[in-house]
SEMAR-186883 format. One record per residue (C-alpha): residue in three letters; x, y, z. Coordinates in nm, 3 decimals. Layout:
BEGIN
   code         u         v         w
    ALA         X         Y         Z
...
***
This chain:
BEGIN
   code         u         v         w
    UNK     0.028     0.800    -5.155
    UNK    -0.234     0.796    -5.430
    UNK     0.042     0.762    -5.688
    UNK     0.189     0.458    -5.510
    UNK    -0.154     0.302    -5.474
    UNK    -0.220     0.348    -5.846
    UNK     0.109     0.176    -5.929
    UNK     0.021    -0.120    -5.706
    UNK    -0.325    -0.151    -5.863
    UNK    -0.173    -0.130    -6.213
    UNK     0.071    -0.406    -6.128
    UNK    -0.209    -0.620    -5.983
    UNK    -0.415    -0.570    -6.296
    UNK    -0.126    -0.699    -6.509
    UNK    -0.131    -1.032    -6.327
    UNK    -0.386    -1.261    -6.490
    UNK    -0.603    -1.505    -6.303
    UNK    -0.539    -1.878    -6.305
    UNK    -0.810    -2.145    -6.321
    UNK    -1.001    -2.218    -6.000
    UNK    -0.806    -2.413    -5.737
    UNK    -0.949    -2.609    -5.446
    UNK    -0.824    -2.604    -5.089
    UNK    -0.672    -2.953    -5.124
    UNK    -0.485    -2.847    -5.437
    UNK    -0.365    -2.536    -5.256
    UNK    -0.224    -2.738    -4.967
    UNK    -0.059    -2.992    -5.199
    UNK     0.106    -2.719    -5.403
    UNK     0.226    -2.552    -5.084
    UNK     0.388    -2.877    -4.972
    UNK     0.568    -2.911    -5.304
    UNK     0.681    -2.555    -5.375
    UNK     0.683    -2.345    -5.059
    UNK     1.038    -2.206    -5.007
    UNK     1.030    -2.239    -4.627
    UNK     0.938    -2.607    -4.655
    UNK     1.211    -2.663    -4.914
    UNK     1.470    -2.507    -4.680
    UNK     1.351    -2.729    -4.394
    UNK     1.396    -3.035    -4.617
    UNK     1.753    -2.929    -4.692
    UNK     1.815    -2.887    -4.320
    UNK     1.696    -3.244    -4.271
    UNK     1.963    -3.363    -4.515
    UNK     2.222    -3.164    -4.324
    UNK     2.108    -3.330    -4.002
    UNK     2.176    -3.669    -4.161
    UNK     2.532    -3.553    -4.221
    UNK     2.566    -3.436    -3.861
    UNK     2.447    -3.776    -3.749
    UNK     2.743    -3.934    -3.931
    UNK     2.974    -3.697    -3.745
    UNK     2.829    -3.803    -3.410
    UNK     2.861    -4.171    -3.502
    UNK     3.221    -4.134    -3.619
    UNK     3.346    -4.188    -3.262
    UNK     3.288    -4.564    -3.291
    UNK     3.482    -4.612    -3.614
    UNK     3.858    -4.672    -3.641
    UNK     4.098    -4.403    -3.758
    UNK     4.342    -4.503    -4.032
    UNK     4.649    -4.299    -4.129
    UNK     4.904    -4.369    -4.400
    UNK     5.213    -4.202    -4.548
    UNK     5.470    -4.309    -4.806
    UNK     5.815    -4.145    -4.763
    UNK     6.069    -4.187    -5.045
    UNK     6.422    -4.062    -5.114
    UNK     6.780    -4.138    -5.213
    UNK     7.053    -4.282    -4.988
    UNK     7.418    -4.281    -5.093
    UNK     7.774    -4.189    -5.009
    UNK     8.082    -4.360    -4.858
    UNK     7.949    -4.523    -4.545
    UNK     8.052    -4.848    -4.375
    UNK     8.217    -4.981    -4.688
    UNK     7.921    -4.904    -4.911
    UNK     7.963    -4.652    -5.195
    UNK     7.651    -4.722    -5.403
    UNK     7.361    -4.476    -5.426
    UNK     7.019    -4.630    -5.361
    UNK     6.662    -4.518    -5.410
    UNK     6.435    -4.605    -5.124
    UNK     6.066    -4.581    -5.038
    UNK     5.835    -4.739    -4.787
    UNK     5.478    -4.725    -4.662
    UNK     5.395    -4.647    -4.301
    UNK     5.042    -4.682    -4.166
    UNK     4.854    -4.692    -3.838
    UNK     4.506    -4.789    -3.724
    UNK     4.348    -4.670    -3.401
    UNK     4.024    -4.829    -3.277
    UNK     3.841    -4.688    -2.972
    UNK     3.794    -4.964    -2.716
    UNK     3.637    -4.769    -2.433
    UNK     3.494    -4.418    -2.441
    UNK     3.216    -4.303    -2.210
    UNK     3.096    -4.057    -2.476
    UNK     3.015    -4.324    -2.737
    UNK     2.660    -4.423    -2.620
    UNK     2.554    -4.061    -2.573
    UNK     2.704    -3.963    -2.912
    UNK     2.508    -4.235    -3.091
    UNK     2.185    -4.123    -2.928
    UNK     2.265    -3.757    -2.996
    UNK     2.310    -3.829    -3.367
    UNK     1.966    -3.991    -3.385
    UNK     1.811    -3.702    -3.192
    UNK     1.968    -3.451    -3.434
    UNK     1.780    -3.615    -3.720
    UNK     1.457    -3.623    -3.516
    UNK     1.493    -3.252    -3.436
    UNK     1.537    -3.170    -3.805
    UNK     1.230    -3.379    -3.889
    UNK     1.017    -3.198    -3.632
    UNK     1.150    -2.863    -3.752
    UNK     1.037    -2.967    -4.098
    UNK     0.699    -3.067    -3.956
    UNK     0.673    -2.730    -3.784
    UNK     0.755    -2.546    -4.108
    UNK     0.495    -2.756    -4.291
    UNK     0.235    -2.679    -4.025
    UNK     0.302    -2.306    -4.029
    UNK     0.303    -2.276    -4.408
    UNK    -0.007    -2.493    -4.455
    UNK    -0.190    -2.285    -4.195
    UNK    -0.083    -1.964    -4.370
    UNK    -0.200    -2.097    -4.708
    UNK    -0.530    -2.217    -4.560
    UNK    -0.606    -1.882    -4.397
    UNK    -0.508    -1.699    -4.718
    UNK    -0.745    -1.926    -4.911
    UNK    -1.032    -1.844    -4.673
    UNK    -0.943    -1.475    -4.685
    UNK    -0.958    -1.476    -5.065
    UNK    -1.299    -1.644    -5.058
    UNK    -1.423    -1.392    -4.802
    UNK    -1.305    -1.087    -4.996
    UNK    -1.447    -1.221    -5.321
    UNK    -1.787    -1.292    -5.166
    UNK    -1.781    -0.955    -4.992
    UNK    -1.712    -0.786    -5.324
    UNK    -1.997    -0.979    -5.485
    UNK    -2.232    -0.888    -5.200
    UNK    -2.152    -0.519    -5.229
    UNK    -2.182    -0.527    -5.607
    UNK    -2.531    -0.676    -5.575
    UNK    -2.620    -0.408    -5.323
    UNK    -2.487    -0.141    -5.556
    UNK    -2.692    -0.288    -5.840
    UNK    -3.007    -0.254    -5.628
    UNK    -2.918     0.105    -5.551
    UNK    -2.852     0.174    -5.919
    UNK    -3.196     0.039    -5.996
    UNK    -3.334     0.280    -5.736
    UNK    -3.140     0.563    -5.903
    UNK    -3.299     0.475    -6.237
    UNK    -3.644     0.459    -6.073
    UNK    -3.599     0.796    -5.905
    UNK    -3.472     0.944    -6.231
    UNK    -3.787     0.828    -6.410
    UNK    -4.008     0.965    -6.134
    UNK    -3.821     1.295    -6.141
    UNK    -3.872     1.328    -6.515
    UNK    -4.240     1.245    -6.463
    UNK    -4.264     1.518    -6.202
    UNK    -4.357     1.280    -5.920
    UNK    -4.057     1.370    -5.698
    UNK    -3.824     1.665    -5.672
    UNK    -3.458     1.664    -5.774
    UNK    -3.337     1.605    -5.415
    UNK    -3.478     1.249    -5.418
    UNK    -3.286     1.168    -5.738
    UNK    -2.968     1.327    -5.599
    UNK    -2.997     1.140    -5.271
    UNK    -3.042     0.808    -5.451
    UNK    -2.737     0.879    -5.665
    UNK    -2.523     0.965    -5.363
    UNK    -2.634     0.645    -5.188
    UNK    -2.535     0.433    -5.487
    UNK    -2.196     0.602    -5.527
    UNK    -2.117     0.555    -5.159
    UNK    -2.076     0.185    -5.230
    UNK    -1.812     0.241    -5.500
    UNK    -1.516     0.275    -5.260
    UNK    -1.641    -0.027    -5.064
    UNK    -1.648    -0.240    -5.377
    UNK    -1.305    -0.116    -5.481
    UNK    -1.168    -0.183    -5.133
    UNK    -1.299    -0.539    -5.142
    UNK    -1.137    -0.585    -5.485
    UNK    -0.801    -0.463    -5.357
    UNK    -0.827    -0.687    -5.052
    UNK    -0.914    -0.982    -5.274
    UNK    -0.609    -0.918    -5.494
    UNK    -0.389    -0.892    -5.183
    UNK    -0.526    -1.223    -5.054
    UNK    -0.452    -1.381    -5.392
    UNK    -0.093    -1.256    -5.375
    UNK    -0.053    -1.392    -5.023
    UNK    -0.194    -1.724    -5.139
    UNK     0.047    -1.732    -5.434
    UNK     0.338    -1.658    -5.204
    UNK     0.241    -1.939    -4.966
    UNK     0.209    -2.177    -5.261
    UNK     0.556    -2.081    -5.387
    UNK     0.419    -1.957    -5.719
    UNK     0.618    -1.743    -5.959
    UNK     0.513    -1.379    -5.923
    UNK     0.662    -1.224    -6.236
    UNK     0.468    -1.002    -6.475
    UNK     0.320    -1.304    -6.653
    UNK     0.211    -1.480    -6.335
    UNK    -0.145    -1.603    -6.304
    UNK    -0.301    -1.543    -5.966
    UNK    -0.483    -1.841    -5.811
    UNK    -0.861    -1.828    -5.814
    UNK    -0.994    -2.011    -5.504
    UNK    -1.280    -2.247    -5.575
    UNK    -1.591    -2.262    -5.358
    UNK    -1.771    -2.037    -5.110
    UNK    -1.756    -1.985    -4.738
    UNK    -2.040    -2.156    -4.553
    UNK    -2.130    -2.177    -4.188
    UNK    -2.173    -2.518    -4.027
    UNK    -2.252    -2.610    -3.668
    UNK    -1.955    -2.776    -3.501
    UNK    -1.899    -2.923    -3.156
    UNK    -1.550    -2.945    -3.006
    UNK    -1.443    -3.133    -2.694
    UNK    -1.158    -2.962    -2.512
    UNK    -1.098    -3.242    -2.262
    UNK    -1.069    -3.512    -2.527
    UNK    -0.860    -3.301    -2.762
    UNK    -0.613    -3.190    -2.497
    UNK    -0.453    -3.535    -2.474
    UNK    -0.447    -3.560    -2.853
    UNK    -0.276    -3.222    -2.875
    UNK    -0.013    -3.320    -2.619
    UNK     0.070    -3.625    -2.830
    UNK     0.053    -3.473    -3.178
    UNK     0.160    -3.109    -3.144
    UNK     0.478    -3.055    -3.344
    UNK     0.612    -2.777    -3.125
    UNK     0.573    -2.995    -2.814
    UNK     0.749    -3.286    -2.982
    UNK     1.030    -3.052    -3.083
    UNK     1.059    -2.914    -2.728
    UNK     1.084    -3.268    -2.588
    UNK     1.358    -3.351    -2.836
    UNK     1.551    -3.039    -2.739
    UNK     1.539    -3.154    -2.376
    UNK     1.673    -3.496    -2.479
    UNK     1.943    -3.335    -2.694
    UNK     2.060    -3.113    -2.407
    UNK     2.072    -3.416    -2.178
    UNK     2.287    -3.612    -2.423
    UNK     2.515    -3.310    -2.474
    UNK     2.573    -3.300    -2.098
    UNK     2.659    -3.671    -2.097
    UNK     2.903    -3.631    -2.386
    UNK     3.079    -3.351    -2.201
    UNK     3.078    -3.545    -1.871
    UNK     3.262    -3.829    -2.046
    UNK     3.574    -3.617    -1.996
    UNK     3.578    -3.732    -1.633
    UNK     3.649    -4.092    -1.736
    UNK     3.944    -4.259    -1.909
    UNK     3.933    -4.376    -2.268
    UNK     4.124    -4.664    -2.421
    UNK     4.217    -4.741    -2.780
    UNK     4.374    -5.029    -2.965
    UNK     4.667    -4.938    -3.190
    UNK     4.802    -5.125    -3.492
    UNK     5.107    -4.982    -3.672
    UNK     5.289    -5.125    -3.974
    UNK     5.592    -5.040    -4.187
    UNK     5.635    -5.190    -4.531
    UNK     5.982    -5.173    -4.694
    UNK     5.977    -5.306    -5.051
    UNK     6.361    -5.321    -5.080
    UNK     6.652    -5.435    -4.862
    UNK     6.981    -5.280    -4.771
    UNK     6.839    -4.954    -4.640
    UNK     7.035    -4.829    -4.338
    UNK     6.872    -4.676    -4.032
    UNK     6.964    -4.313    -3.979
    UNK     7.199    -4.249    -3.686
    UNK     7.294    -4.614    -3.638
    UNK     7.664    -4.702    -3.576
    UNK     7.620    -5.078    -3.611
    UNK     7.726    -5.229    -3.938
    UNK     7.522    -5.547    -3.907
    UNK     7.205    -5.430    -3.728
    UNK     7.126    -5.100    -3.893
    UNK     6.908    -5.230    -4.178
    UNK     6.538    -5.134    -4.190
    UNK     6.280    -5.405    -4.268
    UNK     5.901    -5.447    -4.279
    UNK     5.736    -5.486    -3.942
    UNK     5.397    -5.493    -3.772
    UNK     5.332    -5.363    -3.422
    UNK     5.018    -5.377    -3.209
    UNK     4.926    -5.249    -2.869
    UNK     4.680    -5.048    -2.661
    UNK     4.683    -4.709    -2.493
    UNK     4.460    -4.520    -2.257
    UNK     4.439    -4.164    -2.135
    UNK     4.275    -4.020    -1.826
    UNK     4.265    -3.657    -1.733
    UNK     4.260    -3.694    -1.359
    UNK     4.250    -3.321    -1.280
    UNK     4.038    -3.136    -1.543
    UNK     4.091    -2.797    -1.369
    UNK     3.720    -2.715    -1.393
    UNK     3.709    -2.725    -1.773
    UNK     3.483    -3.029    -1.788
    UNK     3.276    -2.929    -1.487
    UNK     3.202    -2.582    -1.623
    UNK     3.096    -2.720    -1.959
    UNK     2.871    -2.976    -1.786
    UNK     2.705    -2.700    -1.582
    UNK     2.634    -2.497    -1.896
    UNK     2.481    -2.801    -2.065
    UNK     2.267    -2.875    -1.760
    UNK     2.141    -2.516    -1.750
    UNK     2.047    -2.541    -2.117
    UNK     1.856    -2.859    -2.037
    UNK     1.672    -2.690    -1.749
    UNK     1.573    -2.398    -1.973
    UNK     1.439    -2.638    -2.234
    UNK     1.243    -2.825    -1.967
    UNK     1.083    -2.500    -1.850
    UNK     0.984    -2.410    -2.205
    UNK     0.839    -2.757    -2.253
    UNK     0.627    -2.726    -1.938
    UNK     0.503    -2.385    -2.053
    UNK     0.400    -2.529    -2.390
    UNK     0.222    -2.825    -2.232
    UNK     0.041    -2.601    -1.985
    UNK    -0.073    -2.362    -2.260
    UNK    -0.243    -2.634    -2.467
    UNK    -0.567    -2.644    -2.269
    UNK    -0.582    -2.263    -2.252
    UNK    -0.544    -2.233    -2.629
    UNK    -0.815    -2.492    -2.690
    UNK    -1.051    -2.321    -2.446
    UNK    -0.985    -1.988    -2.614
    UNK    -1.064    -2.129    -2.959
    UNK    -1.376    -2.301    -2.825
    UNK    -1.498    -1.977    -2.669
    UNK    -1.432    -1.800    -2.996
    UNK    -1.637    -2.059    -3.183
    UNK    -1.919    -2.027    -2.930
    UNK    -1.922    -1.649    -2.968
    UNK    -1.930    -1.678    -3.346
    UNK    -2.218    -1.924    -3.322
    UNK    -2.422    -1.690    -3.100
    UNK    -2.357    -1.400    -3.332
    UNK    -2.450    -1.603    -3.638
    UNK    -2.783    -1.707    -3.487
    UNK    -2.865    -1.346    -3.402
    UNK    -2.769    -1.233    -3.751
    UNK    -2.989    -1.496    -3.916
    UNK    -3.291    -1.369    -3.726
    UNK    -3.204    -1.009    -3.805
    UNK    -3.128    -1.088    -4.170
    UNK    -3.479    -1.213    -4.241
    UNK    -3.631    -0.904    -4.082
    UNK    -3.388    -0.672    -4.262
    UNK    -3.460    -0.833    -4.600
    UNK    -3.837    -0.808    -4.551
    UNK    -3.805    -0.448    -4.435
    UNK    -3.585    -0.355    -4.733
    UNK    -3.829    -0.515    -4.977
    UNK    -4.129    -0.342    -4.819
    UNK    -3.957    -0.002    -4.813
    UNK    -3.850    -0.041    -5.175
    UNK    -4.208    -0.115    -5.279
    UNK    -4.343     0.173    -5.073
    UNK    -4.077     0.403    -5.213
    UNK    -4.208     0.345    -5.562
    UNK    -4.558     0.442    -5.454
    UNK    -4.440     0.738    -5.249
    UNK    -4.530     0.588    -4.911
    UNK    -4.166     0.571    -4.791
    UNK    -3.898     0.836    -4.796
    UNK    -3.551     0.809    -4.945
    UNK    -3.406     0.818    -4.594
    UNK    -3.611     0.515    -4.489
    UNK    -3.495     0.331    -4.799
    UNK    -3.133     0.418    -4.721
    UNK    -3.163     0.296    -4.363
    UNK    -3.331    -0.030    -4.472
    UNK    -3.071    -0.105    -4.740
    UNK    -2.787    -0.022    -4.503
    UNK    -2.931    -0.253    -4.239
    UNK    -2.973    -0.535    -4.490
    UNK    -2.615    -0.496    -4.619
    UNK    -2.484    -0.493    -4.263
    UNK    -2.660    -0.818    -4.169
    UNK    -2.549    -0.994    -4.488
    UNK    -2.192    -0.878    -4.433
    UNK    -2.212    -0.998    -4.073
    UNK    -2.326    -1.345    -4.182
    UNK    -2.040    -1.367    -4.431
    UNK    -1.792    -1.248    -4.170
    UNK    -1.921    -1.510    -3.925
    UNK    -1.858    -1.784    -4.183
    UNK    -1.507    -1.653    -4.243
    UNK    -1.428    -1.626    -3.873
    UNK    -1.552    -1.979    -3.812
    UNK    -1.334    -2.116    -4.093
    UNK    -1.027    -1.940    -3.951
    UNK    -1.112    -2.056    -3.598
    UNK    -1.143    -2.417    -3.716
    UNK    -0.805    -2.386    -3.889
    UNK    -0.661    -2.255    -3.562
    UNK    -0.824    -2.549    -3.380
    UNK    -0.655    -2.793    -3.616
    UNK    -0.319    -2.627    -3.553
    UNK    -0.373    -2.619    -3.175
    UNK    -0.457    -2.992    -3.172
    UNK    -0.171    -3.091    -3.403
    UNK    -0.385    -3.219    -3.689
    UNK    -0.180    -3.074    -3.972
    UNK     0.033    -3.283    -4.206
    UNK     0.324    -3.474    -4.051
    UNK     0.622    -3.523    -4.282
    UNK     0.775    -3.823    -4.107
    UNK     0.734    -4.046    -3.807
    UNK     0.978    -4.061    -3.519
    UNK     1.280    -4.285    -3.571
    UNK     1.280    -4.597    -3.361
***
């Protein structure tokens, strides 16, 4: 396990660090290069092709062939051998088909579904990149905080070493101070590893190249805590209108409804206009199988007409398919209702989380001032011999814990606000609904 960990750390150390990048630059790069978003864009292009397939039911069908050959022999007084060729074509235009209106709507809905799937991919990847950005800031600040704490402990080690040499304290005080300082080494290293992992996650979300020469992104800024007020009642309606997953669920219900209508069109007749033509560029070509000498020649002609078909007894084939489509629609409707009902619960949960973070942050601020004053007083008293090494250790540990708690509160609030934006549907929308 240690060997694997050393390999990972060696590989992380090979990756250099890129210049500082802001959150806006992170989100823009994610939109441009994230593989999941790129795949969703390709699926949108495929949906445009499927829309053409759905709309093809309204267009005419044209067929053409051009037979050619040789006719000859002793027949009806004719002994010459003749080359022949002609063009035969037909055009069929749907005149009445109950599936046409539903097919046109289904083609448009297919494009809308692909757009919302793209929006959903954008929302998920932007949220992932945003949380990774906050996580990198948190781990970097945590590492810095622990390094500062270790520096203070190293100063105490140096002070105790000088006092030990001067004969003011025994060796146990110097040893205890050294142990306290070294206890922070694994914490600093752990924060460094977590920071590198957050950088890798951020690079992956941004679609960056992660080869041996890759430069890991360096997030710009620091996590700060700010008082926020959220209104669940007002944001619930906004979420119901803007949430991508809810829009997608509504489109799936519409798509299932149109699929059922397309299938149900099999109950009704359909009619088509037919236009057929034969073009013979030469004369004197005899019709095969004819026994008439004067009326067996083939010539150019044009024929038109209409035809209709009606499957009066579908033998349950259409009805069974309609039932399956209706069941799919009912399932989609249930899922839509579940999503709509969960919106207010999600918003309340995030609000409660923000309230809890706020209460904790206020308590930590009050405790942080006391812990800092106590740590300073104990450090001064330690130099004069009025405080023990144990008291100093407890004071420094308490101060580090409160500072870490404040930083963690800022990180948790940032993540909770990102979750609030996702729950209310405030992330980037790729396209508007087609009208």
